[in-house]
N, C-alpha and C positions, 0 to 999 in steps of 0.2 A: 570417143565414148567408149567405155565398157561394154562390154556383149552382155547378152541375160545370160545366166548361166542355166547349162540344159538342166530340167525339171529333173528329169533320172538321176541326175549327179546330184542334186541338191538331197533328194529321198536316199541317194544310196549314204550321203554323209551323215544325215540323220541314223540312218539304221547303224553305221560303222561305229561311230562316237558315242559310248554310254553316257549318258546325262550326268548320273553319280560320279563318274571318274573324273568329269570336266568341272564340274561343282565342287567338290572336295579338294580341287586346288586351291578353292580361296576359300573354302569354310569347314569346319569340322562337322560331320555329319552321324547321327548316330540313329539307332533303330527306332521307328515310331509305331511299329506294328504294322500288321496287314500287308508287309512286304514293302512299305514306304521307311524314307530316312528323313529326318530331320534336323534343324541345325538354326544358327543365327541369322536372321535376314539381312544380306548386303548392301540391299537397296534400302534400309530405314536402321535408325537406333532402336533396340528390344532389350530388353533381359531374359525375356522369355522365349525358348523357340517357336516362332510361327510357321517358318519354312520348312516345306514340307517337299521333299522328292521321291517320284514317283519312276524307279527303274526301269518298270516292266511296261508301262506308258509311253517313256520319254518325256516326260513332262516335270515341272515344278510349278508352287504355287505358294506365296505368301499370305494367310490368313489375317496378316496383318495391313501390309499394306496393298494388297491386293495385286501385286507383280504376278506374272505368270507366263507360262508359254513352254516350247519346246528346248531343246539344247541349242541351236542356233539363237534363239528367243535370247537365252539367259547370257551367252558369250558377247551378244550385239550391246544389251544393258550394260553388263557389267566392267566391258572394256570400251564402252561407247564407240561401237562400230557400226559401219551401215551394216546391212544384209547381205551383201558379196564380199565385205571384208570377213564378217562372221565365218560364211561358207568356207570362204579359202582358207583362212586361218585352221579349221577342224579339217579341212579336206588336206591340209600339210601334214597334220598329227595323224590321219589316218593314210597317208600315202596314196591318196586319191588325186587323179589327173582329172582336172575338169573341162568340161567342154562349153564354147561360148557360142550362143545360136547365132551372132550377127559377126559376122567376119572370121570365127576361126578364134584360137587361142594365141595370145600374144601376153606372157607375163610380163613383159616390160612396160606395155601401157593398160595392161585392164586390171591390174592389182588397186585396190585401194590404196590412199595416200599412208596411212598407218602401217598395212602390210609391206609396203615398201620401205619405209623408214625401219620399220623392227630389222627386214632382212638387209638390208644397210649395215644397221648395228651389228646383227651376227656377224658376215662376212667381217667386219671392222676387227671385232672380238678375236676370231680364229686367227686374222691377220697378225695383230698386235700379240698376239700369244706364242706364234710362230716367230716371231721378231724377238723375243725374249728367251723362246727356247734354244734359235740358231745364230743371230746375228752377234758378230763379235762387238760392236759397238754397244750392245745392250750387258756387256760384263759389268757395266755400273750398276745397272737393274738388278742383276743377279747378285752382285755384292753386298747391294742395301739389303735385299730380303737375306742374305745368309748371316748377317749381321744379327740379325730381327729371329733364327732360328727358323727360317722358311727354306727348305730346299727344292730343287724342280719340281718334284712331285706335289709339294705343298702347291706352289704353284698353279700347275697343271689343275690339279684340284679347284681350285678357286677362279680357276681361267684369268690370273693375273698375265698382263702380258707388257710389252716396250713399246712406244713410238718414237722412230729415229727422229735424229735432230733437224734434218732436211725440211724443205718449207713445205711440200707436194707428195712427197711418197703414198700416204694413204689415198689422197683425194685420186691421183693417177692410177693408183691400183681398182678402184672402184669405180673410176669412169669406163676402167677395162671392162669391168662387170657391167655395164650397160645402165648405170646409176648418171642422172644427167645433174649439172651444176646445182642446178635449182633445187635439186634434192638434196643433194649434200650439204647445201647450208642449211636447209630445213632441217635436216634430223641435228645439226649442232656438229658434228662432224667435222665441218669445215667451215671456215668465214671466209669474207669476201676478203680480197688483196687489192693492192694496188692492180695487178695484171691477171685478175682473176681469182677463182677460189683457191686458198690455201689451207692446210691442215691446220685444225685447231688446236690439237695437242702434239707438241715438238720434244722431244728428250727428256720423257717423263714416263714413270712407271705406271701402268695401266689397270685398274680395277673395274671389271664390269659389272653393272648396276643392272638386276633383272627384276623384273616384277613377282608379284606372288604365282604366276604363272612358267616362269622360266624361260620369260624372253628378256634378252637384252634389250634394255630402252636408253642406257646413258650409260656413263664412264665417269670414274674419279680418279684424277692424274697426278700424281705426287712429284714436287719438283726434285731432281738429281742433280743439277749442277748450278756452279755459283752464278754463272754467267746469266742464269735465267732470270729475270728481274718481275717475273710473274708472281702470284701468291704461293703458298706452302703447297696446296691444295688449288686443284681447279677442276671444277664438276662440269658437267654439260649443261648447258643453259635451260630453259624453259622450253621444252617443243609439245608438238601435236602429244607426243606418247612418254614424256618426260616431266613431270611435275615431282619437285623434290620435297615438297612437303606429304605425297602420296606415296613415297615410296621408301622399303628399309632396305639395306645393304645385308645380303645374306639371309633374307626371307623365304626363297626359294629352297633352299638347302635347309631350314630350320622350320619350315611351317609342320611338317609331319610330326617332329617330335615335341613341338611346343602344344600341337593339338593332343598328341599322345599323354603329356605327362603334367599338362595343365601348367604350365610354367614358361614364362621368356624372361632373358636377361639382355638388357637394353646398355651397349658397350657404346664408347664415342668415335671408333673410328676401323677403318679397312682391316688394319691389322691386329686389333684387339678382337675382333669376329673370326680371324685367321688362327688366332691364338687358343680364343676358347674351343673354337672346333677341335683344333687339334688336343686340346686338353681332355676331350670328352665332354664340352660342355655345349654340345651340340643345338642348343635352343638359344644362341646368343645370335644378335641382329645389331644394326645401328643405323641410325639416321646420315643422311648423305649432303652434308655443308648446311644443316639448318636445324632447328632446335627441334625436340620432341613434341610433337603438337598431336591437337585433336584428329586430323587424319590419320595419323600414324595409330593412334588410339583405336580409331574404328577396325583397320586392319587385324590388329592384336583379338581385341577382341571377338572378331569373328570367328578365329582359330580356339580361343580361349573358351567358347561358351559361356564365360560368365559363369561358372560354375564354383559353389562355395571355397573348394580350395586352390584356386587359380592362383598362381602368384607371378608379379613381377617384380624384377631385379635390376635395381640400376646402379650401374658402376661408374662412379666419378671420378677423375682425378680430385685429389685431396687439396688444392691449390684453390684461388679464389674462384677463378674461371668454372671449375670443377662446383665447387660450392653453388654459385649463382647458378650453374643449369641444373642443380638439384632442386633448386628452389622453383626454379621456372617448371619442371616437373611435375613440381607439387600443385602448383595452380590446375593441372589438368587432372589430377588424380581423381576427383569426384567423377572424372568420366568413367573412370574403371570400377565395376563389380569386383576385379580381382584386389586381391590386397598388395599393396607397392610398398617395395621395401628400396633400402639403398647398401651400397657395399663399396666402401672407400679402401682400397689395399693399404697395407704398411708402409710408410716411406712414401705414399701419394704415388707411388707405381701404376700403370694402366696395367690391362691384362697380359698384353704384348712383353712389358719389359717383366712383369714378375714371371711369367714363363721363363723367360730369359735366364733370370736371376735364380730363381728360386724351384723351376719345375712345373710339370703338369699338376701335381696334385696341389701345392699351392693354387694355383687358377680355380680348382673345382671349388676348393675350400672356401676362396674368396668369395664368392657366389651364392652361397648357402645363405639364407636369408638371417638376417641379423636384425638390424634396427629399420622399423616400420619408417617410411617415407616423413610421416607428417612428425615424428618424434625428431627426427633430423632437423626438417624446417623450422619446429618452435626451438631446437638447441641454438641452431644458426641464427635465429633471430634475437635472442635473450643475450647470446654473448656480445653484441654488438654494444651493449648497455653498460654503463657502471653501476653495479648490482649494491655497492658499500654506501650508494646514496639514496634517501626517501624518492626523490625525482625520477632516479634512474630505474629502480625497482618499477614504479608507478609508468613509467611510458613502456618498459618492457612488458608488463603485463596487456597494457592499452593496445600494442601491437600484437603480441602473441595470443590472447584470448579471443579473438575473430579465426585465427587459425585452427586452433581446438576447437573450435565450436562446428567445422567444418567436416569433423572426421564423423565417417557415415553410421558405425555401431554405435548405439548409445553406452554400453558398459565400458568400451576401450576410451570413449570421450569423456566418462568422467574417471576412468585410472589416468588420461592422459594430463587431464584438468588436477588430479592430486599432485601428479609427477611437475605440473609446470608451476604449481605454488611450491614444490620443493625448487625447482631451477630458478626462480625469482627471487625466493628466500620472504616468501609470506608465510607465517607462523599459522595463519588460518586457514588451510586447504577449503573446507568449505567455502569461504569465501570465494574462493576461484574456482571451484564447482559450481556455484550458483549464477558466478557471471557468467562462465561458458555455458551451462544450460539455458540461461537467458538468449544469449544471443544465438543458440541452434534454433530456438524457439522462434523467434524473431523472423531469420533468416531461412525457416521452414519453407517459404513461399517463392522464394527466389529459386529459378531453373537453374541450379550449380551440375547438372549431369544429367543423364538418360533418366526421363520421367519413369518410375516404377510400374511395371505392367503385372497386371493377373495372370498366371496361364490360363491359357486359351486352346480349347479344344475345338474342332469344329461343332459340335453341339451348340459352344456358348456363344457361337458367333451370329451376330445379329446382323443384317444385309449390309453392305457397308452404303456409300451415296452413291448412286448410278443414275444417269439420266432415262431410267425406266418409267413411263407412266404408270399408274395405278396405288394402291395403297402400301404404305411402309412394310416392307419384308420382315417378318420374326419368327425366328422357330418356335416361340411361345404360341403361335399359331398349328395346332394339330395339323390343320390340311396343308399349311405351307412344308411343314416338317416331313410331311409323307410326300409332297409332291418333289421333295429335294431327295431323299432316298431313294425313291423309283428314278429319277435321273442320274442319279450316282450309279444305279444297277445299271441301265442300258448303257453309261458309258466305260464303264469298269466292268462289269458283268453281264454283257449282253446275252450270253450265251442262258441266261438263267430266266428274263424276260420274253426272249424270242419265240414266236413271232407273234404275241399278243400284244406286246407293247408298241406295234408297230401300226396296231391296229384305231390306237387313241387318238382321239383329236387335238388340237392343240388348245382349243378354248374348255378342257377337260383341266387345265394346268389355270389355277383361279391368280397365282403370283407374276405380273408380267413379265418379271426376269425367265421364271421358268417356263411362262410359255413360249419367249425368245428362245429358250435351247431347246423345248421342244422341236420347234420349226428346224434347228439347226439339225438336227438328229435326222431327221427327215431328209431335208436337203444331202447330206452325205450318204443317204443310202438304206437309212434306218438300223436298228439294233441289228436286225437278221445281217447287214452288209458287214457289223462289226464281229459276229460270228465267226467268219471268213476269213477277214483281212482286219485285225483288229490296231494295227499301227496304223495301218491306210485310213482307216476309219476316223480315230482320233486325230489327223493331221486334214482330214477331208472335214470335219466337223469345224475344227479351228478356222478354217477355211474360208468356211459357209456361213461362217459369223457376219453379221453386216454392217457390225463395227467393234471398235474394242472394249467397249463394256460386257458386249454378248460373248465376245470371245474371252476374255477374263473369266466370265461365268462360267463357260464352259471348261476351260483349264481348272478353275476351281472346282469344280465336280467332279473331273475327271481323277484328279488328285485326292480330295478329302476322303480319310477311313470312314467306312461303310457303319452305322452307328451297330452293327450286331457283331459278337466275337464268331459265331458261325453262321457263315451268309452261305445259304442253299436255296434250293427252289422253292421249298416252303415259305422261307422269309422274303422271297422275291415275290412269289403270289400273294403273300399277306399285302404287301405294297400295292401292287396291280389291284387287288381286289378293294382296298381303301379306296385309293384314288376313282377308279370306277364307279364305285357305290356312292361316293360324295357327289361326282357329276351327275349320276341317276337321281339322286332325292333332290338336287339344283334343279333339276329339269321337272322333276315331279311335283314341286311346289308352285312352279311356273305356269303348267300344265291345269293344277287345280284353281290357280288365280283364273288362269283363261275358262277354265269350265264354268265357275261361278259366274265370270263375267257373260259369257255366252247365253248361260242360261236365264240373266236376266234379259237380254237383248232379245231374245227370242228366236236364233238363229239355229235351227233343227241340224240341218246339214253338218255344219261347222261345229256344232256342240257335239255330235255324233262321233265325229273325226277324232276330236280333243278327249271326247271320253276313250275312245279304242285305244288312241296312243299312251293314255295315263294307265289304263288297264294291263298293256303289255309292258310299261317299262316298270310296274308295280308288280308285276310276275318273274320280271328280270331281276329285280331287288331281292327277290324273296329266293331265286336261285341261287344268287350270289351270297346271299346269307348262309343257305344250307350245303351249297356244294361247295363254295368257294373258287379259285382258280377255276376250277373245272367246267364252271357255266361262262367264262370271259368268252 
């Protein structure tokens, strides 16, 4: 069993890998003010960014789904890793050698399964690439690439390799690197043969498929020899690290330009991606042996940020299969906030053929947005009918009108309805407009994509459902609002509230979640400890949380912007005084009730004590009113 990773090494990993650098590998981040960054949450569908990252604190929090944590937590959640696997991956990026508490460090046995499978794929990719570059047998593969306009430099840029025709060349190589037969079969690199594992890919050109973080998780293999009875393209089977519906070929190379330009080009094959990138279209990506679907859309939406100028351009062959693929893509069109277009090259050429025949400029020109995907879909529907007959025109309209009704934007929907009338040959365009409009209204209640969301700043957030006792938490309550601000200051700017904050009792916070956070801060050493060791302070505070609900609240308050442009001692003092005065006022009301009760009961000693405490509190309240934070 894997040993426990040394605590000092875990801390070193947290400190060494900036959280914004890790998160930006998966989604686009923009300035959110106050030193924070924001983007579309990778853990749930949303249209307005509610996912915030605080680089200075090393934390993230989503105000929509309430996921939050540090760099390690993010990697665990986004890539479905265990704690140890996430630490090991980040340690590898930072060049940190980890120590294990029980039995020392044994990389062959102590890394998690996913880490092992990824490492096997990394070594396999390097080995395949070396075969393509140096092996005489790989001349067939080199010729294949050269005939399509790709030289050795292009092959190296995309990591293209070659798998020899023998039965177990790669299997034996990876065994020599310490991998077990079980690991090789689980990875999909080998398969069971009559006498043990053999290579899954033999005599093929190999494209490494990387996830958005750049790690090789699978391969696409192209047949080169007539004697090969397998399919033209053979992909890695579904494994613990490879799900074909969740990967996009080229996303690791294209992600930064996609985020920067708010534009993505979806092509059909590996060579098409290569051709586009070499022609300067560096936003090109492709699916891996499956149709473009909902999981692929989620990947792109996180990069595109769903802004109004975002564009997704699909390129398909002009043949029947390409047209079918385009119509299939339209089925998911409504899941995009981006505008979707289709580009079909002249003579039905794909980008690879187009570059070979007409050069880089022709490829760049091909992917300029021209035909909206919904318009292409309608054209393909209408052309299947005999429009010379009344029955054909009616049938075409019956199938096309519901498609037009799904167009998101109202003006575009009306314009397309008018155009549809012309396509079908109906002389009264308003008849078609009315019909499409009716279908759109009737279908408005259906969930045909991500639900629209209003922009939510932290000040607009009511508390999510949590297993806390006490009344519902709402920021419309002034007391809850001020308590929240004070806790944010204690976590984010402890130097402004220390040492006064540490004298506040847990019961001075009326909302149960905030009282729990106040206790966590005390358990982490108080705000004063945060002044001297801010990073350790937040880590300790999250670790001190008794459950995930409290931990999520700590993370949320540590990341959420403070509701004041200028955050200084004066503002911090106002929050301290307001929370303390409200606590004093509550105690005064309790004592006034006690005094009235004791007066009626005739208990002079108890009455005198209560009256004395009441007088002291009233004097303290007056001092807070007049002198502010100086009286704390």
